MARLUM-635016 format. One record per atom (N, C-alpha, C): residue number from 0; atom name; x, y, z; residue in one letter. Coordinates in Angstrom, 3 decimals. Layout:
! residues N
 num atomo        x        y        z residuo
 NUM    CA        X        Y        Z       A
...
This chain:
! residues 127
 num atomo        x        y        z residuo
   0     N    0.851   -1.186    0.000       Q
   0    CA    0.000    0.000    0.000       Q
   0     C    0.893    1.244    0.000       Q
   1     N    0.607    2.146   -0.939       L
   1    CA    1.393    3.342   -1.079       L
   1     C    1.065    4.303    0.057       L
   2     N    2.090    4.729    0.787       Q
   2    CA    1.897    5.698    1.867       Q
   2     C    2.962    6.786    1.798       Q
   3     N    2.552    7.989    2.174       L
   3    CA    3.453    9.127    2.286       L
   3     C    3.335    9.674    3.701       L
   4     N    4.458    9.931    4.321       V
   4    CA    4.452   10.449    5.688       V
   4     C    5.335   11.695    5.749       V
   5     N    4.716   12.819    6.121       E
   5    CA    5.459   14.063    6.277       E
   5     C    5.969   14.201    7.715       E
   6     N    7.085   14.869    7.855       S
   6    CA    7.624   15.186    9.177       S
   6     C    8.465   16.446    9.078       S
   7     N    8.800   16.999   10.236       G
   7    CA    9.683   18.156   10.265       G
   7     C    9.004   19.487   10.539       G
   8     N    7.695   19.483   10.637       G
   8    CA    6.998   20.725   10.930       G
   8     C    7.218   21.160   12.369       G
   9     N    6.752   22.360   12.676       G
   9    CA    6.884   22.865   14.031       G
   9     C    6.673   24.349   14.092       G
  10     N    7.044   24.920   15.240       L
  10    CA    6.933   26.355   15.472       L
  10     C    8.308   26.993   15.285       L
  11     N    8.351   28.045   14.503       V
  11    CA    9.619   28.721   14.231       V
  11     C    9.372   30.220   14.184       V
  12     N   10.372   30.987   14.566       Q
  12    CA   10.247   32.442   14.508       Q
  12     C   10.432   32.952   13.087       Q
  13     N    9.874   34.107   12.772       P
  13    CA   10.111   34.692   11.447       P
  13     C   11.609   34.804   11.161       P
  14     N   11.972   34.455    9.937       G
  14    CA   13.371   34.432    9.550       G
  14     C   14.057   33.105    9.787       G
  15     N   13.394   32.211   10.478       G
  15    CA   13.969   30.910   10.781       G
  15     C   13.829   29.928    9.634       G
  16     N   14.282   28.703    9.894       S
  16    CA   14.295   27.653    8.874       S
  16     C   13.714   26.353    9.426       S
  17     N   13.158   25.587    8.518       L
  17    CA   12.712   24.227    8.804       L
  17     C   12.988   23.366    7.582       L
  18     N   13.164   22.085    7.797       R
  18    CA   13.250   21.147    6.686       R
  18     C   12.178   20.084    6.861       R
  19     N   11.300   20.036    5.890       L
  19    CA   10.254   19.022    5.885       L
  19     C   10.731   17.795    5.112       L
  20     N   10.282   16.642    5.561       S
  20    CA   10.585   15.391    4.871       S
  20     C    9.296   14.702    4.472       S
  21     N    9.361   14.032    3.361       C
  21    CA    8.227   13.244    2.864       C
  21     C    8.781   11.856    2.546       C
  22     N    8.454   10.903    3.387       A
  22    CA    8.961    9.552    3.217       A
  22     C    7.907    8.664    2.589       A
  23     N    8.320    7.939    1.582       G
  23    CA    7.405    7.021    0.924       G
  23     C    7.600    5.601    1.417       G
  24     N    6.519    4.863    1.516       S
  24    CA    6.596    3.445    1.862       S
  24     C    5.603    2.676    1.010       S
  25     N    5.970    1.432    0.724       G
  25    CA    5.100    0.599   -0.080       G
  25     C    5.250    0.818   -1.573       G
  26     N    6.170    1.697   -1.965       F
  26    CA    6.398    1.944   -3.381       F
  26     C    7.770    2.591   -3.544       F
  27     N    8.235    2.631   -4.779       T
  27    CA    9.542    3.227   -5.071       T
  27     C    9.329    4.650   -5.538       T
  28     N    9.765    5.583   -4.719       L
  28    CA    9.463    6.983   -4.957       L
  28     C   10.111    7.524   -6.228       L
  29     N   11.178    6.896   -6.693       V
  29    CA   11.861    7.380   -7.888       V
  29     C   10.934    7.345   -9.095       V
  30     N    9.915    6.537   -9.060       N
  30    CA    8.972    6.430  -10.174       N
  30     C    7.862    7.478  -10.125       N
  31     N    7.979    8.401   -9.168       Y
  31    CA    6.922    9.376   -8.952       Y
  31     C    7.473   10.794   -8.878       Y
  32     N    6.744   11.713   -9.482       A
  32    CA    6.967   13.119   -9.195       A
  32     C    6.331   13.424   -7.837       A
  33     N    6.903   14.356   -7.119       V
  33    CA    6.403   14.699   -5.789       V
  33     C    6.176   16.202   -5.689       V
  34     N    5.058   16.549   -5.123       G
  34    CA    4.741   17.959   -4.902       G
  34     C    4.537   18.238   -3.426       G
  35     N    4.855   19.458   -3.047       W
  35    CA    4.531   19.965   -1.723       W
  35     C    3.421   21.001   -1.883       W
  36     N    2.422   20.880   -1.049       F
  36    CA    1.297   21.792   -1.041       F
  36     C    1.099   22.303    0.387       F
  37     N    0.372   23.380    0.522       R
  37    CA    0.064   23.873    1.858       R
  37     C   -1.347   24.429    1.894       R
  38     N   -1.917   24.381    3.080       Q
  38    CA   -3.264   24.901    3.264       Q
  38     C   -3.331   25.653    4.581       Q
  39     N   -3.588   26.938    4.467       A
  39    CA   -3.762   27.787    5.639       A
  39     C   -5.245   27.815    6.015       A
  40     N   -5.554   28.125    7.264       P
  40    CA   -6.963   28.160    7.683       P
  40     C   -7.792   29.081    6.800       P
  41     N   -8.904   28.584    6.314       G
  41    CA   -9.800   29.384    5.502       G
  41     C   -9.368   29.585    4.069       G
  42     N   -8.275   28.935    3.680       K
  42    CA   -7.767   29.100    2.317       K
  42     C   -7.720   27.759    1.597       K
  43     N   -7.639   27.844    0.282       E
  43    CA   -7.533   26.621   -0.492       E
  43     C   -6.097   26.072   -0.431       E
  44     N   -6.000   24.775   -0.670       R
  44    CA   -4.687   24.156   -0.733       R
  44     C   -3.975   24.640   -1.989       R
  45     N   -2.737   25.061   -1.813       E
  45    CA   -1.995   25.611   -2.940       E
  45     C   -0.668   24.892   -3.130       E
  46     N   -0.213   24.869   -4.375       G
  46    CA    1.064   24.267   -4.680       G
  46     C    2.215   25.132   -4.205       G
  47     N    3.209   24.511   -3.610       V
  47    CA    4.394   25.205   -3.117       V
  47     C    5.600   24.892   -3.989       V
  48     N    5.801   23.608   -4.254       S
  48    CA    6.955   23.188   -5.035       S
  48     C    6.735   21.774   -5.535       S
  49     N    7.465   21.402   -6.573       C
  49    CA    7.373   20.038   -7.091       C
  49     C    8.695   19.653   -7.731       C
  50     N    8.880   18.349   -7.841       I
  50    CA   10.132   17.821   -8.372       I
  50     C    9.834   16.560   -9.172       I
  51     N   10.545   16.382  -10.259       S
  51    CA   10.345   15.202  -11.089       S
  51     C   10.914   13.959  -10.404       S
  52     N   10.576   12.805  -10.952       G
  52    CA   11.035   11.550  -10.371       G
  52     C   12.544   11.451  -10.296       G
  53     N   13.201   11.930  -11.337       S
  53    CA   14.664   11.880  -11.385       S
  53     C   15.314   13.063  -10.684       S
  54     N   14.499   14.067  -10.359       G
  54    CA   15.053   15.297   -9.800       G
  54     C   15.558   16.249  -10.858       G
  55     N   15.304   15.940  -12.140       G
  55    CA   15.843   16.743  -13.213       G
  55     C   15.203   18.106  -13.355       G
  56     N   13.962   18.244  -12.907       W
  56    CA   13.344   19.572  -12.916       W
  56     C   12.590   19.815  -11.628       W
  57     N   12.487   21.078  -11.287       T
  57    CA   11.758   21.516  -10.113       T
  57     C   10.951   22.762  -10.468       T
  58     N    9.983   23.060   -9.643       N
  58    CA    9.185   24.258   -9.839       N
  58     C    8.784   24.799   -8.471       N
  59     N    8.547   26.110   -8.423       Y
  59    CA    8.217   26.758   -7.159       Y
  59     C    7.122   27.796   -7.366       Y
  60     N    6.312   27.960   -6.348       A
  60    CA    5.383   29.079   -6.342       A
  60     C    6.179   30.376   -6.206       A
  61     N    5.687   31.427   -6.796       D
  61    CA    6.391   32.709   -6.736       D
  61     C    6.614   33.164   -5.292       D
  62     N    5.677   32.840   -4.423       S
  62    CA    5.747   33.302   -3.034       S
  62     C    6.889   32.661   -2.239       S
  63     N    7.419   31.551   -2.744       V
  63    CA    8.491   30.867   -1.993       V
  63     C    9.791   30.773   -2.781       V
  64     N    9.750   31.172   -4.031       R
  64    CA   10.945   31.055   -4.879       R
  64     C   12.089   31.853   -4.270       R
  65     N   13.238   31.228   -4.168       G
  65    CA   14.403   31.873   -3.583       G
  65     C   14.533   31.643   -2.081       G
  66     N   13.453   31.162   -1.457       R
  66    CA   13.503   30.875   -0.013       R
  66     C   13.400   29.378    0.276       R
  67     N   12.662   28.658   -0.543       F
  67    CA   12.460   27.219   -0.364       F
  67     C   13.251   26.451   -1.418       F
  68     N   13.666   25.248   -1.053       A
  68    CA   14.366   24.386   -1.997       A
  68     C   13.876   22.955   -1.834       A
  69     N   13.455   22.363   -2.938       I
  69    CA   13.000   20.982   -2.927       I
  69     C   14.133   20.087   -3.421       I
  70     N   14.242   18.917   -2.833       S
  70    CA   15.256   17.954   -3.258       S
  70     C   14.752   16.557   -2.933       S
  71     N   15.438   15.588   -3.450       R
  71    CA   15.035   14.212   -3.177       R
  71     C   16.257   13.329   -3.040       R
  72     N   16.114   12.312   -2.200       D
  72    CA   17.129   11.282   -2.036       D
  72     C   16.419    9.963   -2.320       D
  73     N   16.525    9.512   -3.536       N
  73    CA   15.784    8.314   -3.928       N
  73     C   16.304    7.067   -3.218       N
  74     N   17.543    7.085   -2.811       A
  74    CA   18.076    5.949   -2.053       A
  74     C   17.373    5.814   -0.711       A
  75     N   16.907    6.957   -0.171       K
  75    CA   16.181    6.952    1.101       K
  75     C   14.670    7.027    0.888       K
  76     N   14.271    7.046   -0.393       N
  76    CA   12.830    7.116   -0.703       N
  76     C   12.177    8.327   -0.042       N
  77     N   12.867    9.446   -0.077       T
  77    CA   12.438   10.634    0.648       T
  77     C   12.632   11.887   -0.198       T
  78     N   11.676   12.798   -0.079       V
  78    CA   11.761   14.114   -0.691       V
  78     C   11.762   15.148    0.430       V
  79     N   12.554   16.197    0.240       Y
  79    CA   12.712   17.220    1.261       Y
  79     C   12.230   18.576    0.754       Y
  80     N   11.831   19.404    1.697       L
  80    CA   11.542   20.798    1.400       L
  80     C   12.275   21.638    2.446       L
  81     N   13.356   22.257    2.018       Q
  81    CA   14.104   23.154    2.890       Q
  81     C   13.466   24.533    2.815       Q
  82     N   13.056   25.044    3.957       M
  82    CA   12.358   26.324    4.012       M
  82     C   13.188   27.304    4.828       M
  83     N   13.644   28.351    4.181       N
  83    CA   14.472   29.367    4.822       N
  83     C   13.744   30.703    4.844       N
  84     N   14.207   31.597    5.702       N
  84    CA   13.624   32.929    5.807       N
  84     C   12.100   32.860    5.890       N
  85     N   11.630   32.041    6.795       L
  85    CA   10.189   31.828    6.914       L
  85     C    9.464   33.086    7.364       L
  86     N    8.253   33.234    6.860       K
  86    CA    7.425   34.396    7.157       K
  86     C    6.119   33.926    7.797       K
  87     N    5.453   34.792    8.535       P
  87    CA    4.173   34.394    9.133       P
  87     C    3.173   33.867    8.102       P
  88     N    3.214   34.397    6.899       E
  88    CA    2.280   33.943    5.875       E
  88     C    2.604   32.549    5.344       E
  89     N    3.717   31.967    5.768       D
  89    CA    4.017   30.578    5.422       D
  89     C    3.325   29.593    6.362       D
  90     N    2.689   30.103    7.398       T
  90    CA    1.986   29.246    8.345       T
  90     C    0.868   28.481    7.647       T
  91     N    0.906   27.157    7.783       A
  91    CA   -0.074   26.302    7.103       A
  91     C    0.212   24.848    7.468       A
  92     N   -0.701   23.991    7.089       V
  92    CA   -0.419   22.556    7.086       V
  92     C    0.206   22.237    5.731       V
  93     N    1.340   21.573    5.772       Y
  93    CA    2.066   21.232    4.553       Y
  93     C    1.868   19.750    4.245       Y
  94     N    1.524   19.492    2.994       Y
  94    CA    1.270   18.145    2.524       Y
  94     C    2.232   17.798    1.391       Y
  95     N    2.657   16.545    1.360       C
  95    CA    3.337   16.075    0.162       C
  95     C    2.399   15.139   -0.590       C
  96     N    2.628   15.044   -1.880       A
  96    CA    1.782   14.234   -2.741       A
  96     C    2.644   13.628   -3.834       A
  97     N    2.237   12.469   -4.326       A
  97    CA    3.006   11.766   -5.346       A
  97     C    2.138   11.457   -6.549       A
  98     N    2.733   11.563   -7.713       A
  98    CA    2.042   11.262   -8.965       A
  98     C    2.993   10.472   -9.860       A
  99     N    2.473    9.640  -10.709       P
  99    CA    3.345    8.905  -11.627       P
  99     C    4.322    9.838  -12.321       P
 100     N    5.526    9.367  -12.540       A
 100    CA    6.605   10.228  -13.005       A
 100     C    6.321   10.894  -14.341       A
 101     N    5.337   10.398  -15.067       Q
 101    CA    5.030   10.994  -16.363       Q
 101     C    4.298   12.324  -16.260       Q
 102     N    3.951   12.734  -15.037       V
 102    CA    3.235   14.004  -14.904       V
 102     C    4.055   15.116  -15.534       V
 103     N    3.357   15.982  -16.240       L
 103    CA    4.029   17.042  -16.956       L
 103     C    4.473   18.159  -16.029       L
 104     N    5.560   18.810  -16.370       F
 104    CA    6.061   19.955  -15.613       F
 104     C    4.964   20.998  -15.461       F
 105     N    4.192   21.195  -16.509       S
 105    CA    3.154   22.230  -16.479       S
 105     C    2.015   21.903  -15.536       S
 106     N    1.923   20.657  -15.092       L
 106    CA    0.827   20.235  -14.219       L
 106     C    1.279   19.982  -12.790       L
 107     N    2.549   20.034  -12.543       C
 107    CA    3.062   19.500  -11.278       C
 107     C    2.711   20.358  -10.066       C
 108     N    2.232   21.564  -10.259       M
 108    CA    1.826   22.410   -9.145       M
 108     C    0.315   22.372   -8.920       M
 109     N   -0.375   21.495   -9.615       L
 109    CA   -1.824   21.413   -9.518       L
 109     C   -2.240   20.227   -8.664       L
 110     N   -3.155   20.456   -7.737       R
 110    CA   -3.604   19.387   -6.838       R
 110     C   -4.156   18.189   -7.602       R
 111     N   -4.874   18.449   -8.663       G
 111    CA   -5.537   17.378   -9.391       G
 111     C   -4.601   16.395  -10.061       G
 112     N   -3.316   16.741  -10.155       A
 112    CA   -2.348   15.850  -10.788       A
 112     C   -1.903   14.734   -9.861       A
 113     N   -2.272   14.829   -8.570       Y
 113    CA   -1.722   13.920   -7.564       Y
 113     C   -2.797   13.034   -6.955       Y
 114     N   -2.713   11.740   -7.156       P
 114    CA   -3.678   10.824   -6.550       P
 114     C   -3.307   10.361   -5.144       P
 115     N   -2.079   10.604   -4.733       N
 115    CA   -1.599   10.050   -3.468       N
 115     C   -1.105   11.169   -2.558       N
 116     N   -1.625   11.211   -1.341       W
 116    CA   -1.353   12.314   -0.414       W
 116     C   -0.963   11.808    0.964       W
 117     N   -0.095   12.583    1.615       G
 117    CA    0.188   12.337    3.017       G
 117     C   -0.829   13.025    3.902       G
 118     N   -0.624   12.900    5.209       Q
 118    CA   -1.579   13.441    6.186       Q
 118     C   -1.274   14.884    6.568       Q
 119     N   -0.094   15.358    6.257       G
 119    CA    0.241   16.753    6.523       G
 119     C    1.037   16.947    7.800       G
 120     N    1.773   18.072    7.833       T
 120    CA    2.524   18.477    9.011       T
 120     C    2.350   19.975    9.191       T
 121     N    2.133   20.395   10.429       Q
 121    CA    1.845   21.798   10.699       Q
 121     C    3.133   22.603   10.772       Q
 122     N    3.134   23.734   10.082       V
 122    CA    4.221   24.703   10.172       V
 122     C    3.625   26.012   10.665       V
 123     N    4.156   26.521   11.767       T
 123    CA    3.686   27.780   12.336       T
 123     C    4.865   28.730   12.460       T
 124     N    4.731   29.892   11.837       V
 124    CA    5.780   30.913   11.880       V
 124     C    5.242   32.078   12.695       V
 125     N    5.810   32.254   13.873       S
 125    CA    5.299   33.275   14.773       S
 125     C    6.372   33.656   15.786       S
 126     N    6.342   34.914   16.189       S
 126    CA    7.259   35.370   17.228       S
 126     C    6.600   35.280   18.593       S
């Protein structure tokens, strides 16, 4: 059974950093593109970043470009989201999702491209 488990969330002050992890089990993550999404209270879930199965391409939302970095370690079946210079508006539940590696770059930031989701991890940026 394909499962995704996020970890690494927590409370951090503005300007701080966190690294989220998305671990896959029951399947080989290298065969999947992975996206990170977030949902703040009262808002829709939005795409944050995505990475191809091989790691050959990545994409970022404009709001996080230059502050967040997505990477993957296929040997560990894990995808990471390094978040630097965090802002209060980054506060949300962060989810990772996996889609077959054939997903197009142009679709990788869209929720509908991903059939498999983790349960989420809370990130709170506050002083």
